[in-house]
N, C-alpha and C positions, 0 to 999 in steps of 0.2 A: 494528542499527536494522530499525526497519522502517519505508521510504517508501511516504508516501499520496499518488498524481494523484489529485488529486479533482476537483472545480468547486461552484463556487455555489450550478449551476441541476441540475446531478448527480441524479437522482429514484436513480438503483442507490447511489448513491457516501454519499447519505446514508441510504438502507435500512441497507443492510452499517452505517455506523457505532452509529444506531439499533438495530440490531435482533441485531445478527450480534458483535457485539466487548464486550458487553454479558453476555451467555452466558457462566457462568461456568466452565466449562473453555474458553471462550476469554478470556476478561481475565485468566484465570490463568498462562496462556501473556503474551501479551500486556503484564505488566506487569517480564519480562525485558527490554525491549526500549525503544529513544529511540522514540517514534514523531515523523514528522517527515508533515507533512500541508503538501501543494506544488499549489496552485491554481494551473487552467491555463487558466479558461476567465472571466477577466476581463480587464476593456480598459488595465491597468493595465499599468506596466515588466517586474514585479516576474511577475506569471503570463504572459508576453511568456515570459520568462525560462527561466519553468519548464515552458511546453511543448518549449519551446528545449530542454533541456536534454532532456526526455523523449523528441524525436523522434530526438535523437540518441544521445544512450546507449542506448535500447530500440526504437528503430525505430516509434515507434507513438507516438501523440499518443488516444487512445481510455479516458476515461479510463471505473470509477476503475479504476488499475490500481499492484498492486503491490511492489514489490522490496524481499528481505530484502541487504544490504548488512553484510561485515564491519567493523569498525574503521578498516580503508583503501582504504573503500569498493570493497572485491572484491564485484558480486551472487555472492551465494548459490541465489536464488533471484527466480521471478516472480509473479506470480496475475494473467493479464488477466481484467477484467474484474470481475461478480459472483457471489453465488451464497448461495444457503439453503444447503445443504450445511453445514450448522455444522464436520463432518465431516473434506469439502474440504476448509474455509477450513486446524482446526488441523490437519493432516496435510503444508500449505503452511509454516503457522507454526512445524510444530517439525523442517522443513530445516535451517532457522535457528537454533533453540534446537541443535539435534546438531553445529551447524558449529562452535559454542564448545565444545563438549565438546572 
């Protein structure tokens, strides 16, 4: 599972989703994951709970923040922030794939 802590007003979050995720090498790996977007910057109760979860579990509220988790919700790897380097993000995603094999 790839959990993305994201925001409605997060420019870097939107850039990653629009420009990095569609790259063929990234998209090919993402298809193997359950993707979960947790918005943390809204004014609703769900956003507040998502932010609390991120802060409690990962000791940060910075977005974007990516966490690879196994079926038991054990954290396999994390990736804080954004990147324009597809190879860097791909290496992170492959940690999750390798964990399953």
